[in-house]
N, CA, C and O atoms as a DFTB+ gen file, in Angstrom:
456 C
 N C O
     1  1      96.952     -25.937     -13.649
     2  2      96.001     -27.605     -13.877
     3  2      97.766     -28.955     -14.463
     4  3      98.021     -28.821     -15.660
     5  1      98.475     -29.731     -13.909
     6  2      98.987     -30.128     -15.045
     7  2      98.501     -31.741     -15.417
     8  3      98.014     -32.590     -14.670
     9  1      98.798     -31.799     -16.712
    10  2      98.036     -32.804     -16.906
    11  2      99.135     -33.704     -17.729
    12  3      99.837     -33.043     -18.495
    13  1      99.435     -35.382     -17.676
    14  2     100.370     -36.096     -17.983
    15  2     100.692     -36.267     -19.182
    16  3     101.838     -36.248     -19.630
    17  1      99.577     -36.463     -19.839
    18  2      98.754     -37.739     -21.601
    19  2      98.032     -37.218     -21.745
    20  3      97.330     -36.372     -21.191
    21  1      98.144     -37.758     -22.656
    22  2      96.634     -37.231     -23.443
    23  2      95.988     -37.607     -22.953
    24  3      95.050     -36.841     -22.733
    25  1      95.869     -38.914     -22.401
    26  2      94.226     -39.648     -22.347
    27  2      93.904     -39.093     -20.768
    28  3      92.948     -39.421     -20.065
    29  1      94.548     -38.540     -20.573
    30  2      94.343     -36.908     -19.098
    31  2      93.383     -36.331     -19.483
    32  3      92.277     -36.326     -18.943
    33  1      93.673     -35.840     -20.362
    34  2      92.961     -34.338     -21.020
    35  2      91.743     -34.788     -21.252
    36  3      90.785     -34.424     -20.570
    37  1      91.647     -35.626     -22.236
    38  2      90.072     -36.328     -22.934
    39  2      89.143     -36.858     -21.004
    40  3      88.124     -37.421     -20.605
    41  1      89.849     -36.475     -20.683
    42  2      89.085     -37.187     -18.448
    43  2      89.251     -35.454     -18.074
    44  3      89.905     -35.228     -17.056
    45  1      89.080     -35.073     -18.310
    46  2      90.056     -33.801     -17.435
    47  2      88.452     -32.965     -17.334
    48  3      87.507     -32.891     -18.119
    49  1      88.662     -32.511     -16.211
    50  2      88.183     -30.739     -16.186
    51  2      87.327     -30.000     -17.244
    52  3      86.188     -29.835     -17.680
    53  1      89.105     -29.541     -17.411
    54  2      88.914     -28.565     -18.490
    55  2      87.735     -29.025     -19.854
    56  3      86.904     -28.249     -20.325
    57  1      87.940     -30.414     -20.271
    58  2      87.839     -30.595     -21.256
    59  2      86.568     -30.840     -21.841
    60  3      86.131     -30.788     -22.990
    61  1      85.884     -31.253     -20.214
    62  2      84.096     -31.229     -19.641
    63  2      83.359     -29.789     -19.712
    64  3      82.216     -29.348     -19.832
    65  1      84.834     -29.265     -19.550
    66  2      84.110     -27.852     -19.821
    67  2      83.403     -27.396     -20.844
    68  3      82.193     -27.187     -20.936
    69  1      84.875     -27.166     -22.138
    70  2      84.480     -27.022     -23.480
    71  2      84.230     -28.249     -24.223
    72  3      84.889     -28.587     -25.207
    73  1      82.719     -29.273     -23.449
    74  2      82.427     -30.153     -24.425
    75  2      81.151     -29.321     -24.754
    76  3      80.843     -28.801     -25.826
    77  1      80.656     -29.322     -23.869
    78  2      78.886     -28.007     -24.741
    79  2      79.435     -27.117     -25.809
    80  3      78.595     -26.986     -26.700
    81  1      81.172     -26.080     -26.182
    82  2      80.887     -25.503     -26.715
    83  2      81.151     -26.743     -28.109
    84  3      80.828     -26.465     -29.264
    85  1      81.468     -27.419     -27.913
    86  2      82.109     -28.292     -28.875
    87  2      80.933     -29.010     -29.667
    88  3      80.638     -29.026     -30.862
    89  1      80.574     -29.387     -28.940
    90  2      79.236     -29.865     -29.265
    91  2      78.369     -29.130     -29.620
    92  3      77.387     -29.778     -29.980
    93  1      78.224     -27.955     -29.708
    94  2      77.737     -26.769     -30.136
    95  2      77.713     -26.395     -31.272
    96  3      76.674     -26.100     -31.862
    97  1      79.350     -26.327     -31.971
    98  2      79.472     -26.035     -33.011
    99  2      79.630     -26.815     -34.180
   100  3      79.804     -26.380     -35.318
   101  1      79.553     -28.064     -33.803
   102  2      79.450     -29.678     -34.873
   103  2      78.087     -29.092     -35.033
   104  3      77.424     -28.421     -34.243
   105  1      77.707     -29.688     -36.786
   106  2      76.839     -29.185     -36.928
   107  2      75.773     -30.898     -37.915
   108  3      76.723     -31.504     -38.412
   109  1      75.093     -31.321     -38.113
   110  2      74.317     -32.670     -37.642
   111  2      74.705     -33.214     -38.960
   112  3      74.968     -34.415     -39.013
   113  1      74.791     -32.348     -40.251
   114  2      75.279     -32.610     -41.870
   115  2      77.094     -33.189     -41.859
   116  3      77.698     -33.469     -42.895
   117  1      77.597     -33.252     -40.698
   118  2      79.297     -33.248     -40.770
   119  2      79.294     -34.981     -40.049
   120  3      78.922     -35.567     -39.032
   121  1      80.015     -35.270     -41.430
   122  2      80.067     -37.114     -41.472
   123  2      81.898     -37.255     -41.508
   124  3      82.469     -38.326     -41.716
   125  1      82.598     -35.960     -41.265
   126  2      83.973     -37.009     -40.345
   127  2      84.347     -36.564     -39.134
   128  3      83.853     -35.542     -38.660
   129  1      85.255     -37.279     -38.506
   130  2      86.026     -37.024     -36.842
   131  2      86.341     -35.525     -36.664
   132  3      87.025     -34.736     -37.316
   133  1      85.468     -35.399     -35.355
   134  2      86.911     -34.250     -36.168
   135  2      87.581     -33.713     -34.637
   136  3      86.852     -33.745     -33.646
   137  1      88.548     -33.381     -34.561
   138  2      90.003     -33.650     -33.832
   139  2      89.042     -33.548     -32.089
   140  3      87.890     -33.391     -31.686
   141  1      90.175     -33.720     -31.636
   142  2      89.868     -33.474     -29.847
   143  2      90.915     -33.379     -28.901
   144  3      90.913     -33.784     -27.738
   145  1      92.106     -32.608     -29.737
   146  2      93.304     -32.646     -29.020
   147  2      92.653     -31.249     -28.303
   148  3      91.545     -30.741     -28.479
   149  1      93.916     -30.773     -27.317
   150  2      93.558     -30.480     -26.860
   151  2      94.593     -29.918     -25.968
   152  3      94.956     -30.621     -25.025
   153  1      95.262     -28.435     -26.175
   154  2      96.721     -28.096     -25.249
   155  2      96.560     -28.096     -24.140
   156  3      95.390     -27.975     -23.777
   157  1      97.670     -28.233     -23.035
   158  2      97.730     -28.614     -21.850
   159  2      99.173     -27.195     -21.468
   160  3      99.731     -26.331     -22.144
   161  1      99.250     -27.691     -19.953
   162  2     100.088     -27.315     -19.619
   163  2     100.871     -27.451     -18.345
   164  3     100.365     -27.293     -17.234
   165  1     102.182     -27.764     -18.565
   166  2     102.867     -28.685     -17.949
   167  2     104.290     -27.304     -16.632
   168  3     105.343     -26.818     -17.045
   169  1     103.856     -27.166     -15.584
   170  2     104.874     -26.598     -14.759
   171  2     105.560     -26.629     -13.632
   172  3     104.955     -26.265     -12.624
   173  1     107.250     -27.145     -13.470
   174  2     108.107     -27.471     -13.251
   175  2     108.892     -26.272     -12.884
   176  3     108.810     -25.407     -13.755
   177  1     109.737     -25.896     -11.721
   178  2     110.601     -25.151     -10.890
   179  2     111.107     -26.322     -10.821
   180  3     110.660     -27.462     -10.946
   181  1     112.998     -25.471     -10.407
   182  2     113.400     -25.807     -10.141
   183  2     114.576     -25.371      -9.457
   184  3     115.499     -24.935     -10.145
   185  1     114.715     -25.428      -7.983
   186  2     115.558     -24.948      -6.890
   187  2     116.876     -24.479      -7.644
   188  3     117.543     -25.155      -8.429
   189  1     117.096     -23.213      -7.245
   190  2     118.140     -22.494      -7.405
   191  2     119.660     -22.751      -7.179
   192  3     119.773     -23.458      -6.178
   193  1     120.844     -22.458      -7.709
   194  2     121.645     -23.331      -6.784
   195  2     122.010     -22.505      -5.925
   196  3     121.484     -21.395      -6.003
   197  1     122.963     -22.731      -4.882
   198  2     123.233     -22.537      -3.678
   199  2     123.074     -20.843      -4.008
   200  3     122.466     -19.976      -3.379
   201  1     123.783     -20.774      -5.105
   202  2     124.814     -19.549      -5.755
   203  2     123.743     -18.250      -5.508
   204  3     123.840     -17.149      -4.967
   205  1     122.747     -18.947      -6.158
   206  2     121.048     -17.927      -6.155
   207  2     119.954     -18.197      -5.210
   208  3     118.952     -17.511      -5.007
   209  1     120.157     -18.835      -4.897
   210  2     120.261     -18.631      -3.096
   211  2     120.356     -17.961      -1.872
   212  3     119.463     -17.667      -1.077
   213  1     121.676     -17.743      -1.827
   214  2     121.587     -16.863      -1.084
   215  2     122.211     -15.521      -1.837
   216  3     122.882     -14.782      -1.118
   217  1     122.072     -15.215      -2.986
   218  2     121.440     -13.899      -3.379
   219  2     120.716     -13.076      -2.945
   220  3     121.008     -11.942      -2.569
   221  1     119.124     -13.887      -2.977
   222  2     118.251     -13.699      -2.769
   223  2     118.091     -13.037      -1.840
   224  3     117.639     -11.935      -1.531
   225  1     118.945     -14.663      -1.036
   226  2     118.371     -14.155       0.801
   227  2     119.276     -12.761       1.121
   228  3     118.900     -12.071       2.068
   229  1     120.470     -12.333       0.343
   230  2     120.548     -11.123       0.838
   231  2     119.946     -10.246       0.342
   232  3     119.618      -9.294       1.049
   233  1     119.628     -10.277      -0.929
   234  2     118.480      -8.918      -1.503
   235  2     117.711      -8.820      -0.751
   236  3     117.339      -7.649      -0.678
   237  1     116.993      -9.752       0.216
   238  2     115.594     -10.157       1.044
   239  2     116.224      -9.051       1.861
   240  3     115.683      -7.971       1.623
   241  1     117.293      -8.979       2.833
   242  2     118.139      -8.218       4.272
   243  2     118.050      -7.515       3.198
   244  3     116.926      -7.692       2.728
   245  1     118.813      -6.625       2.408
   246  2     118.812      -5.348       1.909
   247  2     117.357      -4.217       1.950
   248  3     117.059      -3.053       2.216
   249  1     116.636      -5.792       1.381
   250  2     115.819      -4.347       1.364
   251  2     114.759      -4.554       2.236
   252  3     113.813      -3.918       1.771
   253  1     114.429      -5.108       3.250
   254  2     114.181      -5.221       4.886
   255  2     114.819      -3.979       6.045
   256  3     114.384      -3.363       7.018
   257  1     116.304      -4.076       5.145
   258  2     116.903      -2.777       6.076
   259  2     117.246      -1.379       5.295
   260  3     117.853      -0.426       5.785
   261  1     116.769      -1.466       4.092
   262  2     116.466      -0.398       4.254
   263  2     115.141       0.125       4.315
   264  3     114.913       1.302       4.595
   265  1     114.396      -0.593       4.098
   266  2     112.856      -0.203       4.709
   267  2     112.639      -0.108       5.825
   268  3     111.580       0.361       6.242
   269  1     113.814      -0.628       6.767
   270  2     113.927      -0.055       8.243
   271  2     114.470       1.533       8.696
   272  3     114.005       2.512       9.278
   273  1     115.239       1.290       8.303
   274  2     115.877       2.583       7.982
   275  2     114.556       3.632       7.313
   276  3     114.209       4.642       7.925
   277  1     114.115       3.350       6.411
   278  2     113.445       4.546       5.839
   279  2     111.781       4.292       7.408
   280  3     111.122       5.286       7.714
   281  1     111.659       3.724       7.681
   282  2     111.027       3.705       9.106
   283  2     110.944       4.627       9.686
   284  3     110.077       5.395      10.103
   285  1     113.109       4.360       9.693
   286  2     113.499       5.013      11.472
   287  2     113.160       6.336      11.333
   288  3     112.418       7.031      12.028
   289  1     114.212       6.771       9.707
   290  2     114.265       8.712       9.731
   291  2     112.353       9.102       9.314
   292  3     112.206      10.324       9.324
   293  1     111.291       8.508       9.054
   294  2     110.122       9.249       9.312
   295  2     109.921       8.804      10.566
   296  3     108.842       9.384      10.685
   297  1     110.143       7.886      12.317
   298  2     110.064       8.061      13.416
   299  2     110.675       9.520      14.157
   300  3     110.081      10.168      15.020
   301  1     112.283       9.897      13.453
   302  2     112.993      10.746      14.129
   303  2     112.560      12.083      13.738
   304  3     112.665      13.099      14.424
   305  1     111.901      11.950      12.181
   306  2     111.572      13.145      12.017
   307  2     110.265      13.847      12.587
   308  3     110.016      15.003      12.929
   309  1     109.393      12.436      12.539
   310  2     107.971      12.463      13.388
   311  2     107.915      13.223      14.753
   312  3     107.099      14.074      15.107
   313  1     109.006      12.699      15.446
   314  2     109.457      13.042      16.598
   315  2     109.683      13.757      16.783
   316  3     108.718      14.502      16.950
   317  1     110.917      14.360      16.960
   318  2     111.476      16.275      16.325
   319  2     110.777      16.938      15.831
   320  3     110.443      17.802      16.642
   321  1     110.238      17.095      14.766
   322  2     109.019      18.030      14.776
   323  2     107.859      18.426      16.120
   324  3     107.807      19.570      16.571
   325  1     107.086      17.438      16.581
   326  2     106.684      17.596      17.034
   327  2     106.937      17.812      19.086
   328  3     106.272      18.532      19.832
   329  1     108.280      16.761      19.502
   330  2     108.877      17.600      20.468
   331  2     108.793      18.939      20.408
   332  3     108.023      19.439      21.227
   333  1     109.608      19.994      19.357
   334  2     109.573      21.188      18.804
   335  2     107.877      22.216      19.513
   336  3     107.413      23.289      19.899
   337  1     107.761      21.504      19.373
   338  2     106.328      21.846      19.717
   339  2     105.956      22.439      21.391
   340  3     105.907      21.618      22.307
   341  1     105.838      23.155      21.515
   342  2     105.332      23.505      23.281
   343  2     103.462      22.844      23.892
   344  3     102.389      22.384      23.501
   345  1     104.341      23.332      25.232
   346  2     102.890      22.431      25.255
   347  2     101.574      22.893      25.500
   348  3     100.705      22.449      26.250
   349  1     101.583      23.975      24.648
   350  2     100.139      24.268      24.399
   351  2     100.134      23.936      22.846
   352  3      99.285      23.066      22.654
   353  1     100.800      24.326      21.605
   354  2     100.514      24.036      20.596
   355  2     100.458      22.380      20.630
   356  3     100.576      21.860      19.521
   357  1     100.252      21.254      22.044
   358  2      99.972      19.720      21.580
   359  2      98.694      19.985      22.568
   360  3      97.814      19.128      22.494
   361  1      98.514      20.891      23.335
   362  2      97.255      20.716      23.986
   363  2      95.956      21.196      22.641
   364  3      94.835      20.712      22.794
   365  1      96.143      21.909      21.691
   366  2      95.891      22.310      20.503
   367  2      95.269      21.235      19.385
   368  3      94.325      20.959      18.645
   369  1      96.792      20.801      19.961
   370  2      96.427      18.987      18.955
   371  2      95.269      17.808      19.301
   372  3      94.523      17.077      18.650
   373  1      95.546      18.046      20.599
   374  2      94.384      16.881      21.692
   375  2      95.736      16.095      21.559
   376  3      95.754      14.975      21.050
   377  1      96.599      16.566      21.919
   378  2      98.277      15.438      22.342
   379  2      99.014      15.364      23.249
   380  3      99.726      16.353      23.076
   381  1      99.324      14.923      24.039
   382  2      99.989      14.816      25.444
   383  2     101.552      14.966      25.184
   384  3     101.820      15.016      23.984
   385  1     102.647      15.050      26.049
   386  2     103.541      14.842      25.600
   387  2     103.955      13.529      25.503
   388  3     104.708      13.448      24.533
   389  1     103.827      12.525      26.017
   390  2     103.783      11.619      26.715
   391  2     103.448      10.798      25.954
   392  3     104.104       9.780      26.175
   393  1     102.202      10.557      24.482
   394  2     102.115       9.949      23.033
   395  2     102.695      10.251      22.116
   396  3     102.286       9.922      21.002
   397  1     104.343      11.296      22.356
   398  2     104.538      11.223      20.716
   399  2     105.602      10.105      20.100
   400  3     105.699       9.733      18.931
   401  1     106.171       9.796      20.960
   402  2     106.526       8.037      20.557
   403  2     106.182       7.117      20.312
   404  3     106.813       6.117      19.969
   405  1     104.339       7.391      20.533
   406  2     103.745       6.072      19.843
   407  2     102.973       6.599      18.207
   408  3     102.697       6.150      17.095
   409  1     102.867       8.231      19.275
   410  2     102.736       8.953      17.780
   411  2     103.754       8.923      15.876
   412  3     103.486       8.897      14.675
   413  1     104.810       8.949      16.697
   414  2     106.364       8.876      15.370
   415  2     105.610       7.649      14.816
   416  3     104.766       7.750      13.926
   417  1     106.004       6.351      15.459
   418  2     106.339       4.783      15.138
   419  2     104.847       4.620      14.700
   420  3     104.740       3.494      14.213
   421  1     103.308       5.471      14.665
   422  2     102.771       4.952      13.851
   423  2     102.932       5.566      12.861
   424  3     102.665       5.132      11.741
   425  1     103.465       6.849      13.142
   426  2     103.851       7.068      11.164
   427  2     105.294       6.428      10.471
   428  3     105.487       6.331       9.259
   429  1     105.993       6.129      11.257
   430  2     107.191       4.880      10.364
   431  2     106.235       4.263      10.394
   432  3     105.696       4.635       9.351
   433  1     105.000       2.924      11.229
   434  2     104.248       2.244      10.449
   435  2     103.346       2.740       8.897
   436  3     103.075       1.942       8.000
   437  1     103.037       4.040       8.883
   438  2     101.944       4.090       8.142
   439  2     102.969       4.263       7.320
   440  3     102.626       3.616       6.330
   441  1     104.096       4.761       7.079
   442  2     104.938       4.946       5.236
   443  2     105.206       3.286       4.911
   444  3     104.913       2.793       3.822
   445  1     105.773       2.557       5.962
   446  2     105.590       1.116       4.617
   447  2     104.393       1.056       4.081
   448  3     104.499       0.263       3.146
   449  1     103.113       1.516       4.152
   450  2     101.673       1.022       3.609
   451  2     101.635       1.840       2.413
   452  3     100.904       1.650       1.441
   453  1     102.808       3.120       2.626
   454  2     101.993       4.093       1.451
   455  2     103.357       3.916       0.369
   456  3     103.340       4.452      -0.739
């Protein structure tokens, strides 16, 4: 929550939530005034320079390329291993040769979740 002035603090939701705590800590014999100051946080975000944005974009592109490369490696390895099996071995696994590309693709996609 952003607060700009001390007067906003006294009427804020945060202050009203802490009011009960404030009242419970006061005793009836206290005659002096208790301070009602509250700390607040003001968050500001500035846009980076053009160079920083370009470097961030390049970093995202490199991360995406590395991810695709890893997926492709898993896809190729899975497809090669399944293709090396005989039709009888595939039938024992409950697979048809026409399903191999789909299964290899799913293995590559599961690599990103792991």
